[in-house]
C-alpha angles and dihedrals in degrees: 000000000000126000112229125192131194133173140187134180113221124194094227138084117275090247091060093045091049092050092046092049096048107029108108097236097047092039088063090052102050095039092055083091088076098044120017089199089062142275130220139158137228119208138039132286095236124122112272095018123125114231128192122210109205145179141141116286124219091282094047095255120129114268135165149107137297121218142166122228102237096178135007122177107173115245091001118057147356126186123191127188117199118235102177147309137272116232119187089340095310125114114240117192099148112045122105089247092054092045090059091075105018106125094025115136135222116193132188122196124190120197121178125200125166094342095312119110120204113207115199120190120195120179143166112236135187108240092244091059099042097089093051092046092048088056098040104044096062089050091048093048091050089053090048090050093051092048095046094046090051093049114104 
């Protein structure tokens, strides 16, 4: 497992950045960097809740990841822990493939100073996914920045 870190400065208050990142409609926009066919989530960003990150796979079936929200402090921090994957619409929490990343974390920190919010993303990645994530996260954060800065 490899630790990956990404960061972006956004000219908007933390409250706006948080809302842009997590609101269902804008979430779909900035996360298109990870799946051009579309990404979305089901669930709520509250501590203890299960949340499902979904999108069509290469054959058009629903695929994705299952996580639990370990911590959520509005406008400051979110921590997710992965519980499994979704393959062709079916939850998988027991296969060898799923076990590779079960327990991995993805954390988001929001720090505001003088109207600029710094978003830091720290995540655990399987080595085979690191290259794709190293390409996609900067694109996603640029989209998030553009959306949040345009938000009233």
